[in-house]
One Martini backbone bead per residue (centre of mass of N, CA, C, O) as a GRO file, in nm:
protein
  113
    1MET     BB    1  -6.432  -3.450 -12.185
    2SER     BB    2  -6.471  -3.762 -12.067
    3ASP     BB    3  -6.479  -3.980 -11.804
    4PRO     BB    4  -6.393  -4.318 -11.810
    5SER     BB    5  -6.480  -4.375 -11.493
    6ALA     BB    6  -6.754  -4.293 -11.544
    7PRO     BB    7  -7.066  -4.343 -11.533
    8PRO     BB    8  -7.305  -4.343 -11.776
    9GLU     BB    9  -7.528  -4.181 -11.621
   10LEU     BB   10  -7.346  -3.935 -11.565
   11GLU     BB   11  -7.283  -3.864 -11.858
   12LYS     BB   12  -7.575  -3.810 -11.946
   13ARG     BB   13  -7.626  -3.577 -11.746
   14SER     BB   14  -7.388  -3.389 -11.838
   15THR     BB   15  -7.476  -3.362 -12.151
   16GLY     BB   16  -7.814  -3.396 -12.199
   17THR     BB   17  -7.775  -3.640 -12.400
   18THR     BB   18  -7.933  -3.898 -12.597
   19ALA     BB   19  -7.961  -4.170 -12.766
   20SER     BB   20  -8.168  -4.309 -12.995
   21ALA     BB   21  -8.331  -4.589 -12.986
   22PRO     BB   22  -8.436  -4.827 -13.156
   23LEU     BB   23  -8.709  -4.970 -13.245
   24LYS     BB   24  -8.913  -5.248 -13.166
   25PHE     BB   25  -9.018  -5.492 -13.397
   26SER     BB   26  -9.192  -5.713 -13.534
   27VAL     BB   27  -9.182  -5.918 -13.799
   28VAL     BB   28  -9.471  -5.865 -13.892
   29ARG     BB   29  -9.460  -5.555 -13.897
   30LEU     BB   30  -9.224  -5.532 -14.092
   31ALA     BB   31  -9.348  -5.687 -14.327
   32LEU     BB   32  -9.597  -5.508 -14.354
   33ALA     BB   33  -9.452  -5.237 -14.399
   34PHE     BB   34  -9.285  -5.327 -14.650
   35GLY     BB   35  -9.530  -5.413 -14.817
   36VAL     BB   36  -9.677  -5.143 -14.828
   37ALA     BB   37  -9.440  -4.979 -14.943
   38GLY     BB   38  -9.390  -5.146 -15.200
   39LEU     BB   39  -9.673  -5.128 -15.322
   40SER     BB   40  -9.681  -4.818 -15.332
   41ASP     BB   41  -9.435  -4.781 -15.519
   42VAL     BB   42  -9.551  -4.935 -15.758
   43ILE     BB   43  -9.809  -4.771 -15.792
   44GLY     BB   44  -9.666  -4.488 -15.807
   45ALA     BB   45  -9.521  -4.539 -16.080
   46PHE     BB   46  -9.807  -4.561 -16.239
   47THR     BB   47  -9.931  -4.270 -16.112
   48SER     BB   48  -9.751  -4.027 -16.224
   49LEU     BB   49  -9.973  -3.931 -16.448
   50ALA     BB   50 -10.185  -3.929 -16.182
   51PRO     BB   51 -10.167  -3.745 -15.910
   52PRO     BB   52 -10.436  -3.789 -15.749
   53ILE     BB   53 -10.394  -4.094 -15.716
   54GLY     BB   54 -10.118  -4.079 -15.575
   55TRP     BB   55 -10.214  -3.921 -15.326
   56VAL     BB   56 -10.407  -4.134 -15.221
   57VAL     BB   57 -10.200  -4.357 -15.191
   58ASP     BB   58 -10.015  -4.198 -14.989
   59VAL     BB   59 -10.223  -4.152 -14.764
   60VAL     BB   60 -10.288  -4.449 -14.719
   61THR     BB   61 -10.001  -4.535 -14.657
   62ALA     BB   62  -9.954  -4.357 -14.411
   63ALA     BB   63 -10.189  -4.469 -14.245
   64LEU     BB   64 -10.092  -4.766 -14.241
   65LEU     BB   65  -9.812  -4.705 -14.111
   66PHE     BB   66  -9.927  -4.585 -13.851
   67VAL     BB   67 -10.067  -4.846 -13.765
   68VAL     BB   68  -9.817  -5.038 -13.770
   69LEU     BB   69  -9.582  -4.824 -13.630
   70GLY     BB   70  -9.696  -4.576 -13.550
   71TRP     BB   71  -9.587  -4.278 -13.437
   72GLN     BB   72  -9.388  -4.138 -13.706
   73TRP     BB   73  -9.209  -3.870 -13.812
   74LEU     BB   74  -9.067  -4.002 -14.072
   75LEU     BB   75  -9.335  -4.020 -14.251
   76LEU     BB   76  -9.382  -3.722 -14.339
   77PRO     BB   77  -9.152  -3.678 -14.548
   78GLY     BB   78  -9.254  -3.901 -14.736
   79LEU     BB   79  -9.520  -3.762 -14.809
   80VAL     BB   80  -9.392  -3.510 -14.932
   81LEU     BB   81  -9.211  -3.646 -15.147
   82GLU     BB   82  -9.450  -3.793 -15.296
   83ALA     BB   83  -9.593  -3.510 -15.387
   84ILE     BB   84  -9.373  -3.474 -15.584
   85PRO     BB   85  -9.334  -3.439 -15.899
   86GLY     BB   86  -9.143  -3.729 -16.012
   87VAL     BB   87  -9.048  -3.856 -15.725
   88GLY     BB   88  -9.248  -4.110 -15.693
   89VAL     BB   89  -9.059  -4.326 -15.850
   90LEU     BB   90  -8.925  -4.349 -15.596
   91PRO     BB   91  -8.854  -4.555 -15.299
   92PHE     BB   92  -8.949  -4.390 -15.030
   93TRP     BB   93  -9.109  -4.582 -14.848
   94LEU     BB   94  -8.882  -4.785 -14.805
   95LEU     BB   95  -8.682  -4.578 -14.685
   96VAL     BB   96  -8.858  -4.488 -14.446
   97VAL     BB   97  -8.893  -4.762 -14.309
   98GLY     BB   98  -8.592  -4.810 -14.274
   99ALA     BB   99  -8.545  -4.559 -14.094
  100VAL     BB  100  -8.734  -4.641 -13.865
  101VAL     BB  101  -8.588  -4.905 -13.796
  102VAL     BB  102  -8.301  -4.784 -13.746
  103PHE     BB  103  -8.371  -4.497 -13.584
  104GLY     BB  104  -8.629  -4.399 -13.523
  105THR     BB  105  -8.800  -4.201 -13.285
  106PRO     BB  106  -8.758  -3.946 -13.106
  107ARG     BB  107  -8.780  -3.954 -12.746
  108PRO     BB  108  -8.861  -3.836 -12.460
  109LYS     BB  109  -8.751  -3.828 -12.137
  110ILE     BB  110  -8.918  -3.916 -11.858
  111GLY     BB  111  -8.794  -3.766 -11.555
  112GLN     BB  112  -8.570  -3.597 -11.672
  113HIS     BB  113  -8.325  -3.318 -11.622
   0.00000   0.00000   0.00000
């Protein structure tokens, strides 16, 4: 149990872990990311009968989202889930972008021991 009178920075050092703060994106980047994800999910629903076309759409979507949002590890599971036949009809790209916005990608703190 932590000491309530201890300063927060001391508590962080004693536990060794810190919560990852969500990343801050501009409204334009968020709108663009959600637009790309939504468009990809709509196209993906129609290309579920032609998996190679759907794979190309998903790879292009992942690349565009990496450009818009930067390197986010949470985008990779979305790419994997979209590659599973029949699962691509669900709006995974929208869910992944939402997860990136809410949770961010954990990044190590440089300079802390």
